C-alpha positions in Angstrom: 3.5 30.1 26.2 0.6 30.5 23.8 0.7 28.7 20.2 0.5 32.1 18.5 3.4 33.7 20.5 5.6 30.4 19.9 4.9 30.7 16.6 6.0 34.4 16.4 9.6 33.0 18.3 10.2 30.6 15.6 9.5 32.7 13.0 12.1 35.3 14.7 14.4 32.6 15.3 14.2 31.4 11.7 14.6 34.6 10.2 17.7 35.2 12.5 19.2 31.9 11.4 18.6 32.5 8.0 20.0 35.5 7.7 23.7 33.9 9.0 23.2 30.8 7.0 22.3 33.0 3.6 25.6 35.0 4.3 27.4 32.0 5.0 26.2 30.3 1.7 26.9 34.1 -0.2 30.9 33.9 1.3 30.9 30.1 -0.2 29.8 31.1 -3.4 32.1 34.0 -3.7 35.1 32.8 -2.2 35.2 29.1 -4.4 35.7 27.8 -7.7 32.6 27.2 -9.6 31.5 25.7 -12.9 28.1 24.8 -14.3 27.1 22.2 -16.6 24.0 21.6 -18.4 23.3 25.4 -18.9 22.4 25.5 -22.6 19.9 23.7 -22.8 18.3 24.7 -19.4 18.2 28.2 -20.5 16.9 27.4 -23.7 13.8 25.6 -22.5 13.3 28.7 -20.1 12.6 30.6 -22.8 9.8 29.1 -23.7 8.4 29.1 -20.0 9.1 27.4 -16.7 10.5 24.3 -15.8 10.2 21.9 -12.7 13.5 21.4 -10.9 14.3 18.3 -8.8 17.2 17.4 -6.7 18.1 15.0 -4.0 17.1 16.9 -0.7 20.5 16.6 0.7 21.5 18.8 -2.6 19.1 21.4 -2.2 21.2 23.8 0.1 22.9 25.2 -2.8 20.3 25.6 -5.3 18.7 28.9 -5.5 22.3 30.3 -5.5 23.3 28.6 -9.0 19.8 29.3 -10.7 20.7 30.6 -14.1 17.5 32.6 -14.8 17.3 36.4 -14.5 15.3 37.6 -12.7 15.5 34.1 -10.8 11.7 33.5 -11.0 11.3 30.3 -8.9 8.6 28.8 -6.2 9.5 25.8 -3.7 6.6 24.7 -1.2 7.6 24.4 1.7 6.3 21.9 5.0 5.0 23.5 8.3 8.0 22.4 10.2 11.0 24.4 11.7 13.4 23.3 9.4 11.2 23.9 6.3 10.7 27.4 8.0 14.8 28.2 8.1 14.7 26.4 4.6 12.2 28.7 3.4 13.5 32.0 5.2 16.9 31.1 3.9 15.0 30.4 0.3 13.6 33.9 0.2 16.9 35.7 1.3 18.6 33.9 -1.7 15.9 34.9 -3.9 13.2 31.9 -4.4 9.6 32.8 -3.3 8.9 29.8 -0.6 5.7 28.8 -1.0 3.9 27.6 2.4 1.5 24.3 2.5 -1.0 24.4 4.9 -1.9 21.3 6.8 -5.6 23.2 7.2 -5.7 23.0 3.9 -7.0 20.0 1.1 -4.1 18.9 -1.2 -5.9 20.4 -3.8 -6.3 23.9 -2.3 -2.6 23.9 -1.5 -1.8 22.9 -5.3 -3.7 25.8 -6.5 -1.5 28.1 -4.7 1.6 26.8 -6.5 -0.4 26.3 -9.9 -1.1 29.8 -10.3 2.2 30.9 -9.7 3.9 28.4 -12.4 0.9 29.5 -14.9 2.4 33.2 -14.0 5.8 32.2 -15.1 7.7 31.2 -12.4 9.7 27.7 -12.2 8.8 25.3 -9.4 11.2 23.5 -7.2 11.3 20.2 -5.8 13.0 17.5 -3.6 12.4 14.0 -4.9 12.5 12.3 -1.2 11.3 15.8 0.7 10.1 16.7 3.1 11.3 13.8 5.5 12.2 11.3 3.5 13.3 8.7 3.4 16.8 9.9 1.8 16.9 9.1 -1.7 13.4 7.3 -2.7 11.7 9.5 -4.7 8.2 10.2 -4.2 5.6 10.5 -6.8 4.7 14.1 -6.1 7.3 14.9 -9.2 5.0 12.8 -11.7 2.2 14.8 -9.9 3.6 18.2 -10.4 4.7 17.6 -13.9 1.1 16.0 -15.0 -0.7 18.9 -13.5 1.8 22.0 -14.5 2.7 20.1 -18.1 6.0 21.5 -18.0 9.5 19.8 -18.5 11.4 18.5 -15.7 15.4 18.9 -15.0 17.5 17.1 -12.8 20.0 19.4 -10.1 22.8 18.3 -8.3 25.8 20.0 -6.9 29.1 19.1 -5.5 32.1 20.6 -3.9 35.4 18.6 -3.0 35.2 19.8 0.7 32.2 19.8 2.5 30.4 18.6 5.4 27.7 16.2 6.5 24.9 17.3 8.8 23.5 14.7 10.9 19.9 15.3 9.7 17.7 12.3 8.2 19.2 13.4 4.6 23.0 14.2 5.3 22.5 17.6 4.3 25.7 18.3 2.4 27.2 22.0 3.1 29.8 23.1 1.0 33.2 24.6 2.5 34.6 28.6 1.4 37.8 28.0 -0.8 36.5 24.7 -2.2 35.9 23.5 -6.1 32.2 23.2 -6.6 30.3 22.3 -9.8 26.8 21.9 -10.4 24.5 20.7 -13.5 20.8 20.3 -14.8 19.9 17.6 -17.0 16.5 17.2 -18.8 14.7 14.1 -17.6 13.4 12.7 -20.9 10.4 10.1 -19.3 7.0 10.6 -20.7 4.4 10.5 -17.8 0.6 9.5 -18.6 -1.9 11.0 -17.8 -3.6 8.8 -16.2 -0.6 6.5 -14.6 -1.1 3.1 -13.4 0.3 1.8 -10.0 3.0 0.5 -12.2 3.4 3.1 -14.1 4.2 5.4 -10.5 6.5 2.6 -9.5 8.5 2.7 -12.5 8.9 5.7 -13.2 9.9 6.7 -9.5 12.5 4.2 -9.8 13.6 5.9 -12.9 14.1 8.8 -11.6 15.4 8.0 -8.6 18.5 6.1 -10.6 18.6 9.2 -12.8 19.1 11.7 -9.9 21.8 9.2 -8.6 23.7 9.4 -12.0 24.0 13.4 -11.8 24.8 13.3 -8.5 27.6 10.8 -8.9 28.7 12.5 -12.4 29.1 16.2 -9.8 30.6 14.1 -7.5 33.6 12.6 -10.1 33.7 16.4 -11.8 34.1 17.8 -7.8 37.3 15.1 -7.2 34.7 14.0 -4.2 34.4 10.3 -3.1 30.9 8.7 -4.4 27.8 8.8 -1.6 27.4 5.4 0.0 
């Protein structure tokens, strides 16, 4: 089978699976009891322009469904892996715009694709430990995007009393229907230097990881779910 046919087959499979996954997530959203936290500050900031929203990869799956902006103008960079392809199709069905990071392009060229959309008013969604982990270890990409865009960073997490875990590297969490669910946004107040040193990177990524762990633990507590170990 040619590379082109493999790509086309992967696209068709991802599109079909994403239709099922997006439908399931919409059903979960309708059937559950949901409560949001921190929406006021986020919506107030969105009046001034787009923001950067960051979460752990394991809590990504519901982010498009609870994004409060109207219309849901948000972009999400995606990697070219099969999992990234499925995620991209699902996110597109739920209202966000995936932007493919072409491995043949330079990092600067890929960044320009996203920056163009942010400058047009679209918020940016990122996973701090994605796309391949290690889990819950923040990378410097969030700092790079914050410096490049100049936009504020909001941390995001959700939790559900009833959910399952997949055996993926991030232990992706998927909520079950008719569950008590909570989600929240919290502004990250860190000041990011224009020319951060290696020590700055280390300190800021450690702080980002700690703050993401904190909001995730807070959502787990509100959902009455045992904390992650």
